[in-house]
Steps between C-alpha positions, in 0.01 A plus 500: 500500500867589481569810288857616538630177659757325281513125534774457238870512568616861537776468241294317237369708209121518497348428161144472379362151560250386240378229738437736791350763270257251347411362841425847635283589201296186563474586869384850408224354286398268785475793741295694244259204487444538874300821456234343272511195730429727794211652304344154460568414865334818622235503226364161602480603865263792451130500416390488136419870490861596584693248291613725214595783730718264701670377183556853378648620829787258441530544124520879515818468706670342199438820307562770758802359681677396179502858371598650836782247538655601170453873560643519852418199718807294419719802565338565840523137608837395362686816406800636686422520870417834661502498878409129523137599431459530124692449180543705186696450178435720203597221261211292632240771434306384198768228466670761285858438610504121527719319251365192327780279632562690824505255793337544838778573746665175613278271292500330163162633383427828318359797687193476279433147626539597864274801443221298338519230769463762770222668303282192541540521879398864490191413293386218728533680834222762465279238336523301824344791688188494283360185661435686824291765322260283301151623410531864596780707343468730199720375218639847424590551864666159511709580194612829654574326831727251322688786335558682827564189708773346290669840477512585870486153657610212277794661321661634821439176694648293217812716527516456879483123470682415176681809374875521562527758779140461617488514878336160555731345241802639683360392837506140381126429484445181300214522251574264215204585279258738667367412844538862610511695173206315342277318748531697824500816290178404321331355807570806713382727218178301472436544872570872480257552213212295638521682833436820303234393251299277733301181461297360215124539514373194684832400659436233766131498401470383139658181364800595289611159378738442207307473176746263327727274699637343178632846404656531845676165460616591149643827627671330793653238272633763260637702793681191627646444152605861451649519849790278394615785278426750775717313753762299313565788262579739782858373526549640148678194366586135541874504563505367858185296565328747732214551255449124484467483879248782486302312236481189718414698812221679315333170417557349844375796703192545284404135539551518877294816534211360298489187717531702820217736399275206411584325828415812699182545298389141562558533874345845526211476252465131420568512125781502245406778257634589158524862609711388795731299276550795265548749782739270685713459191522876454588544868790259458620677188492831682688373806780323313562802277732680745634185666558243227860596425602478865338176621532130426212295352417382853497863608272577206252240626500674837459845342210381284320313776528786748383753242210279393361483853569865586337630182199269541454642848558859386228513233237499775642807669305732271176383658636544850643847441250622242723591203372380163792330327289359218729223374737461797798693372589594857452148631705332228751751363571716803500218754673256263764757411565578866523131588739413219721801562531440874550124465822575311633604839425152633565260212780660293772236464786725395580263215290612203439866418746642753686406816235662724364246749173497686439428866452124451832474315717676755462851370337648808246778471701726269335406171156483660547857621596617152199325351270663754633845412432437132152362564375781718669781307330398175171424676483837673607704197263330258205502742527870581579632152237281334236621744597861430478446123158335534379781725612770254337325206183435695469867597566626147372275223350236729616140537169317523215451257152605609324257735227422246763426237683268737179311574396472135846398386825683439566320170207663323564842652876523447549287188157481329540122478416185689721196545246249373230532234225247557262642238594240241525204735254212496157512343474140382507362148360693205166364368534264206325582171446302185718587200368801313279618786534756775434468868161606624500840667489505876409760756699325771736735682869408498688588823826692467 
């Protein structure tokens, strides 16, 4: 994502582009769709008794983060730089000082359009964390965690990576659409929280299989669709073809990762599973997010294939090391984000997003070193701060539901609902009666 970088001629007047503005509004809507898509993806992966809670943990982010973004989040992330750590612009607070036709600096789209596009990223990122915490977190505590986390983690990290003056931005770290700011950030946060709150009841003992693989596939398909807005839109326009390359690379890397995951799965476990196909696709989407504007389509195949195998291997680490990452947020988003970010340092061609070249294109280790700094800075900050936030909430209002409530089902306890009502299902055909007569009474019990 390139805020503050002008790709137009320096002496040419910058005017509002209806084409770029319309394109970015569509991309914003596509990114918004990714949060409900994630809810379906995660919702199908949990057991029946946790389905609604999983859906709600994503949906609530749409409400909380939207309000915080307008009040102060946009100002913190993209306001005037202060010490390369955080931003602040009074005009952005409450969007009170933004003109209707005011353009984002160096671009042909209004500030409002840039702000709403970035809002959708801010909404999605904490929702990603929720998959690691399935079955066991109080909804009120989760809502408060989102509020605190985006304020002290996401907004500052977004400024580091994408804000003009942010220290990783100035260092030259390449993150086209969120490998560090979104995926590593969310994956590290997920790891930090689960290390504090502990395992689900029955982890490694009870079967915890997905209750609806069709929902998982639906969610994965909608994520794939929405990701084109997430990635291609991050160039903020279509004046030079970079966004088109990113669009192609998104498709190519995702396909490669899905095939690589399935190949690994067949060799390792003997089957091609739908869950593997969906997870592999998401792994490819994650990995190409930081890299897609810097690599060629052949490089995108390599990025996707490598990420597919690495993430497939990584999901089993939770059983080896004993941390309960319910839906493999660490294995897919953290590992995929790290892989995609570091592979920029190998496969960057120097001919798309920027002139920075990776090791395999004669650029030496310089860009790889920059990428490593970005990866581990975001990972360490998010991991530590997220763990501290979870610890404080756990010691005050409590993060987890009671054990009995977890066993009986968090949906009923936290939301007073269940995902599926089978009481009216089945029962056979109604008894036939002659015209003008009534059915004979029966004492037969009807099952609910």
